[in-house]
N, C-alpha and C positions, 0 to 999 in steps of 0.2 A: 529237819526242815531247813531249807536254805533261805538266806535273805536275798532280796532282789535289789542288791546294791551294785551298781556298775561303777568301777573305779577307772581312773585314767591309766592305770598300769597296763591293762590289756583291753579295756573296754568291754569286759565281760562281768557277769555276776559272780560274786563270791559264793561259795557253797559249803555246806556242812552235811555230812552223811546223816541220814535220818531214817527212822523206821517208816514202813508204809503208813501213810497218813490219810487224813480225811478226804473223802470225796464229797459230793453234794447231792442232795435229793432234789427232786422237782419241787417247785413252789407248791407245797401241799402237805400231806401227812407224812410223818416220819416212817421209817421202814416198817412194813407190815409183817406180822407174824402169822405163821400157818401151822396148824397142828399136824405133826407127823404121826401121832397116835393119840388115843383118847387121854393118855396120861401125861403127854409132854407138849410143850409149845415151842416151836422152832424159832430161833433167833437168826434170821437170815443174814448172810454176809459174814458170819463168824468163822467160817472155814476159808482160809485164803486160797486164791487160785493156784498158787504154786504148790500147794499140798496135794499132789497127784499120786495116784497109785504107782506110777513109774518112779517117782522121787522118794517113795516111802522106804525108810531105813529101819523100820520096826518100832516097837513100843518104847516110849520114854520110861526110864526107870521110875517106879512108884515113889521113891523117896526124893526125887528131884523137886525143887521148890518152884512155886508158881505165885506170882503177884498179879491180881486182876482187879478190874473195876466193873461193877455191875451198875450200869446207868439206869436211872429210874424214868419210866415213861411219863409219869405224872397222871393226873386223874382225867385229863381230857386232851390228848395229843391232837386229835382232829380239830377240836375247838380252838386250841392254841394256834394252829396253822391258819384257820379261817379268820380268827380275830387279828392276827398279825397282818394278814392280807388286807383286811377291811380298813384298819387304821392307817395303812400305808398308801392306799389308793385314793387319789384326789377325786375320783368319781363316786366314792362311797360316802353314804351319810355318816359313817363312823370315822371318816378321815380325821386324823389328828386327835382323836379322843382316846388318849393313851391312859394306861392304868399305872398306878403306883406299883412299886416293887412288891409291897405287901399284898395288894389286891391281885397282882399277877400270880404270885405264889399261891395265894389262897384259892384262886380260880383254876389254875392250871398245874400247879406243883403237885408232887407226890403227897399223899395224906400220911398221917402218922401210922395209920393202920397198914398202909402199903409198905412203908419203911420197916415197920415191925415184922411184917410177914416175910419180906425179903431177907431181913437180918436173921430171923429165926431159921429160915430154910438154909441159909449159908452156914450157920453155926451147926445145924443138925448134920450137915455133910462132913463136918470135921474141919471147916475152914475157920481161920481167925479173922474177925472183923477188925481192921486197922484204922478205918476212918468212915464217918458218915457225914455227908454233905447234902445240901438240897438237891444235888444232881446225881450223886452216885454213892454206892457203898463199896469201899475198898476192902479187899481180903487178901490173905496170904495163907499158904498151906502147901502140902505135898501134892504130887500129881494124882495120887489115889483119891484124895478128897476132892480135887477139882473135877476129876472124871465122874465121881459120884454126883456132885452138884449139877454139872452141866450135861450129863447124859451122853458123853462122848469119850472116846479114848484119845489120849494125847500120844502122838507118834513123832519121831524125828524124821525130817524130810530134807533132802538135798535141795539147796537153792543156790545156783551158781556153783562156786567152789566151796561153799560152806554148808553146814547142817544146822537146822533150826527146828524147834518144837512147834507143833500146831495141832489143832483138832483133826482127827481122822475123818470126822463127819461134822456137820453143822451142829453147833451147841444148841441146847434147849433148856427149858425150865419146866417145873411141874405145871400142869394145866391149871392148878388152883391159883397160880401167879399170873395167868394170862392177862395182859394189859398193864401189869405193874412194872415189867422190865422192858426197857427200850432195847438194850443190847449189852454185851459183855466184851471188854477189851482186855488184852494181856494174856490170853490163852496161847497165842503164838508169841515167840520171843525174837522175831527177826526185826532188826539186829540189836536187841536190847541188852547187850553185854556192856553194862555201865561201868564207868570208872569214876567213883565218887571222890569229890574234892570240894571241901567247903571254902577254899580260898580262891579268889579270882586272880588270874595272872595280871602282870603289868601290861600297859598299852603295847600295841604292835609296834614294830620298827617304823621309823619315820618314812614318810613318802612325800616328795615334793614334785611340782611340775617345773619343767625347764623354761618354756617360752622360746621365742617371742609369743605374745598373746594379742588378741583383740579385746578391747574393753567393752565394745558392743559389736554386734555382728557387722563385719566388713570394715571395721575401723583400721585394721592393719593388714595390708595385702602382702602376700609372700611373693614379692617381685623377683627374687633371685631363684625361685624354685620353678620346676617345669609346669606347664599349663595342665589343667584338668578340665575336661569337657570344653576345650577350645578357649579357655581363658585362665587368667591368674586367679588364684583362690585366696580367701582370707585365712589368717591364722585362727586356730581354735580360740574360743572365748576363755579368758582367764578364769571366769566363773561368775555367773550372774549374781546379783544381790537382790535382797527383798524388794527394794524400790523398783527394780526392773521387772520382777515377776508380778508385783502388785499392779503395775501399769499394764502389763500384757494381758492379765486376766480380769480387768475391770473392777478392781477393789474400790476405787473411788475414795470416799471418806470413811468407809467402814473398816473396822479393826478387829471385829470378832468380840467386842466388849461384852462381858457377862456370859460368854459361851464357853462351855467346858469341852475340851478335846482330850481324849486319852490316846496313848501310844503303847503298843505292845511290841516287845522284842524279847530275846533271851538275854539273861544276865543284866548287868548294869555298869555303865562307865563310872568309875570312881571320881572322875573329874568333870562330870557333865555340867554342874552348876557353874564352875569357874569358866569352862570352855564356852558355854552358851552366853554367859554374861560378857565375857571378853569379846566374843564375836559380834554381839549386838552393838557394843560400844564402838568397835572399829568400823562398822559398816552402816552406821546411821539408823539402825533399828531402834525402836523404843526400848529403853532400859527395862529389864525385868523388874516387876514390882515384888516387894517382899511377899512371899507366900504364893506367887503366881506359878511357880514350878514345883510340883510335888512328885514324890516317888513312892510307889507301893511295891515293896520287894519281899521275896521269900526269906524264910529264916536261914535256909541253906541252899547252896548251889550244887548241882551234880553234873557229871559228864562234861566238865570244862575242857578237857583235852579233846574228847571226841567231837564236841561241837565247835571247837575253836573259839572259846569264850571271848578272847581279846578282840577278835574280828567283829564281834557284835557291838563293841564300844562305838566304833565308827558308824554303825547302823543307827544306834540310839542318838548319837550326836547329829547325824544328818537329819533324822526325823524331828528332833526337838528344835534345831535351828531353822529348818525349813518352815515348820508350822509357825514359829514366832516371827519369822521374816515376812510371811504373807498375812498372818493374823496376829499382829503384835499385842492386841488387847485380850486375846483368849487366855483362859486358864488352862494350863497343861498338866496332865498327870501321866507320868511314865509308870507303867505296870510291867515289871520285869519278871520273866519266867525263870524257874529254877534251872531249866535246860532248854535245848532246842527240840525236845521231844513233844509229841502231841499231848500227852497227859498234862504236862506242865504248861504248855501254851493254852490248853483248854482251861486250866485253872486260872490263868491270868484273865482270859476273856470272861470267865464266870465271876471273878471278883468285880469286874466292871459292871456287869449286869446285876449281880446280887446287891451291890451297894450303890448302884446308879452313879458311878464316878464321873460319867460324862455322857453327853448326847451323841458325840461323834467319835469314832474309834478308828485310828489309822494303824494298818498292819502291813509291814513291808517284808513279808516272808511267805513261803509257799513251797510246794513240791509238785512233781509231775502227776498228771491224772492217773497214769498207769500204776502208781503207787497207792492210789486211794483204796480204802476198804469201806464197805457199806456200814460197818459197825461204827467207826469213828465219824463217818459222814453224818450219821444220824445224831451222834452226840454234838458235833459242831452245829448242825442245823437247829437243834433244839435250843442251844444258847442264842443263836441268831434270832430265832423266833421270839424267845423270851425278851430279848432286847427290843425287837420291833414293837411289841405290844406296850413297851414302856417309852417308846420314842427314841430309841438308841439305834443309830445306823453304823454299819461296819463297812470299811473301805479296805480292799485288798489289792496289792500290786499284782499285775497280770503275769510277771515273769520277765526275764532278761535274755531269753534264748530263742526268741522268735517262735517258729512253729515246733521247736524242740528237736527237729530232725538232726541237726548237726550235733546236738548234745546227747541224744538218746537213740537216734536211728529211727524213731517213730514220730509221726506227726501227731501232736496232742497239745492240750491246754494244761494250764497249771491249776492247782487246787490249794487252798479253799476259794480262790478267785472264781472257780467254776460253779460255786454254790448259787442257786437261784435266790438266796436270801442275803447276798452281799452285793455291794457295788464294786465291780472289777475295774481297776484303773489301768489303762494302757498308757503308752508313752509316745512322745513327740520329740523332734528336733526343733528348737525354738530360735527364731531370729528376732532379737530385739535391737532396734536401730538407735541412731542418735536421738537424744532427747527422750529416751525410754519409749520410743514409738514401736508398736507391734508391726512387724514386717510380714512374717509368714511362719507357718509350721509345716513340717513334713511328718510322716509316720517315722518313728525311730527305727532305723535299721542301718547298720554300718558295715561297709566293705572297706578293707584296708589294703593299700599297696605301698611298698617301701621304695625309697629312692634308690635308683640304680647305682652301681659302683662308680660310674663316671659322672653321676650327678645330673645327667641330661634328660632322664625320663623316669617314669614310675614303672616298676617291675610288675608285669602281668596286670596292669591297670584294667578294671577298677579294684582287682584283688579279691580277697576271700572274705566271707561273712564272719564277723567277729561277735556281734551281739545285736539284739533288737527287742522291741516290745513283744511280750507274749500275747498270744491270741489265737482264735480259731474256734472250731466247733467241738463241743463236748461229745464224748462217746457214751456217756452214762447218765447225764442229766437231761431230762425232758425240757422242751422249750417252755419257759415261763410266759404267762399270759401277757405281761407288759412288753415283751419283745415282738409279739405278733403284730404285723402290719408295718413294722419299722425295719426289722432285720430281713434282708432278702432271702427268699427260699433257697437260693443257691448256696447260702451259708447255713441257714437253719436246718435244711434237709440234706446236708452233705453226708451225714452218717446214718440217717434214718428218714424214712418217708413221713414219719409222724413229727419230725422236727426235734431239735435239741437246743440246749442253752448255747449261746454264742458269746464269747469273751473278746474284748472288754465292753464296758458300758459307756465310759467317758475316758478322757485322757488329759495329760498335762506333760510338761517338760520332763524328759527322762534321759536323752542322749548325753553321755558324759562329755562329748565334744562341745556341747552347748549347755553344760551343766551348771550346778550351783557351787559357789565357793563356800567351803565350810572350814571351821577352825576346831582343832582337836589337839589335846595333849598326846604326844607321841614319844616313843623311846628312840633317842639318838645313838649313834655308834659308840659314843663315850659312856653310855649307860644312863645319861641324864634324861629326865622327862621334861619336855618343853612344849609349849603351845606353838603350833604352826598351822598353816592353811594350805589347802589343796582343792582342786576342782573334782567334783564327783557327780554321778548321775545314776541311771537305772530307774526302773519303775518304783524302786524304793524312794526315789525323790518324787515321782509323780503322785504316789499315794498320800504323803503328808501335805503336798501342795493342794490337792483336791480337798482333803480334809479341812485345810485352812480356808479355802474358798467357800466350803460349805458353812464354816463358822461365820463368814461374812454374810452369807445368804440368810443364816438363822438370825443374825442381828437385824438384817433388813426386814425380816418377817416379824419383828417386834420381840424377838427372843423365843418365839414358839419353836419347839424342836421340829426338825425335818424328819426324824425317824429314819426308817428304811426308805431311801430316796429314789430307788429305781423307778417305781411307777410315776413319780413326779418328773424325773429326768426325761423319761421317754414321752411323757405327755407334752413336754416342751419342745420335742424334736420338730424341726421344720419351722418354728416360729422365728421371725426375723430378728437378728441381732443377739440371739441367745447363745448360739454356739459358733465357734470357728469350724467350718467344714474343712478338715485337714486332708490334704492329698499329698501324694509323693512328689508331685512336680508343680509346686505352687508358682514357680517363675517361668515354667515352660522349657527349662533346660536343666541339665544335670547340675547337682549341687555337691560341693565338697569343701572341706577345710584342711589346712596343712597343720601338722603337729611335729614338734621337735621335743623329744623326751629324754630324760636322763636314763641311761641303761640300768644304772644301779638304783634308780628311784630317789636319789639324794643330791648328787652333784655331777659335774662334768668329768670327774676323775675316772669314771668307768666308761666314758664315751657317750655319744649322743646318737639317737635313732630318729631318722626323719621319715615321715610317712604322710600319705594323703588319705583322708577318710571320706568316702562317699556317703551321702545322706539319702534317706528314703529307699533303702535296699533291705527290707526286712524279710529275709529268707523267702518262703513262698507266699507270705502274707503281703497284702497291698492296701495302702490307704487310698481310697477312691472317693469320688463324689458321693455324698450320702453316707449312710451307716457303713462301716467296714470293720474288719477283724484286727485292726491295729490300733485304731483310735475310737471305736464305738461311734457314738453320736457326734464326737468331736471334742474340742476343748472349750472351756468357758470363755465367752466373748464379753464385750462391755455390758451387754444387756442381761447376762446370766444372773448376777447377784440381784439386780433390780427386779428380775422376773419373779422373785419370791416375796416381794413387798405386798403387804396386805392392801387390798383395795376396797 
């Protein structure tokens, strides 16, 4: 799973290789099962698309080891989806009538009899049960036992230049268990070759910005550099602060007091408390209260090298500092996953739902939709639905590679942001002017051109696409009801006449050229670890900013949870003063900023690189008047938080 954090090093998202991960189902019932024979019930989506006859390398040896999770469907999956929809819809008589965790589990969770039946079946096949949770039964065993349990042969298949194990046909369960099993994961092992390490690495190498900078948009013009779009352009922002973002998004006097926000990422920064406290003090944010920042962490960490664990420290730092900067009164709980793999990320989300650790959950990670599998999609959506019935809303960054063509060669959206059960957060370039005044926003999309050798022009201006907010039309998720009538048919029906989910839903600051200043302990060349600051962006910034704004809105609502917010967000579309309608040309002319960067990321000893970054150039995606696939319904305006006040 990659994090959607864009740094100023290259203006692109950092990435970590991950397994095929969750897709998303339509707003409705989890994956349906169909009987392939009177004796078996098929678990759709458990055979990956790459496991073709042409790629088949033969049977996996019987003695090879398998680790799998059998996810439990619960006693009423259709009822869970229906209730989650009803409590989230402002037009429903059940709107806001959330259930407690105990009542949700009693009404929709798996029964003891179902768990016992699933456990007994797995043991009878020769598998060892290693864990039982409210969501799944984990097992391990050899291939022969797994084949017996799931009614399929496991073969080795070529996938690219490597070979992985996968079911030769769709897995199934005994007909007697029909309705008890949602899906099974782990039968394929691409690319689950884990490197276990219980110790986290030290912070990444230091990174600093060079400057010159602008303290607010347009405060420092690059008079000695060539024109862009017929005029001199300002230097990039040094990094906005909480005071500027609160003003831009209409925080007013609200702080998120008594609202609980959770943040999920992989791993955990060992210096987060110090860094967050130091940053708040330096930039005028309210000091963290004792007990205001919590961490819920796993006993052990895995795949630290494979996932680039130290790179996730900056992700957590950004998320925590951004949330506190915009909602300084909110209670923040960081829930770290043991790795960047789906099973571990799902465990983190489940901890939040099972223990109701927060009402608002910010998630700055994702993968491409082409890597989604229906089995994990069902598992993710079940957690989102269980959260919705309890009044918990999930916010996911939409990605940092625009339409993904430059990154993958295929136009697609990211996941889990494509789930119909989450709020997908897109990105903007934000101009905050003198006196913290909101000037404008564009859809985040950057094209970069470097200074020519003679210093008189920009080479191949406006240059090449480097990064931008993810968005577009899903190829797998049907259109949810709340998008109908708002999302244009040209987007909704781009891949199907029946319509599909379009991403994102809402947007906020993401462009690293107009990003947030963050403070983090980093490793310097002499080996010392020191606190330092740098500018950062990405939809990894947009997601916690929107989560914080939602905390302000919940406070304005008298503390009543907003829950799954999409139906309410779309219901407010078109109302005066609620959203900034973000477009790519807010000033009527081209927009750009100048950047001078340290080549080595630390100091001028390695030379300087001068470039111009054009704004509002998001691959094939466009921010236009009305709903669009870069910014959704737009960004929160001054009236957004107030629109949630009880009347």
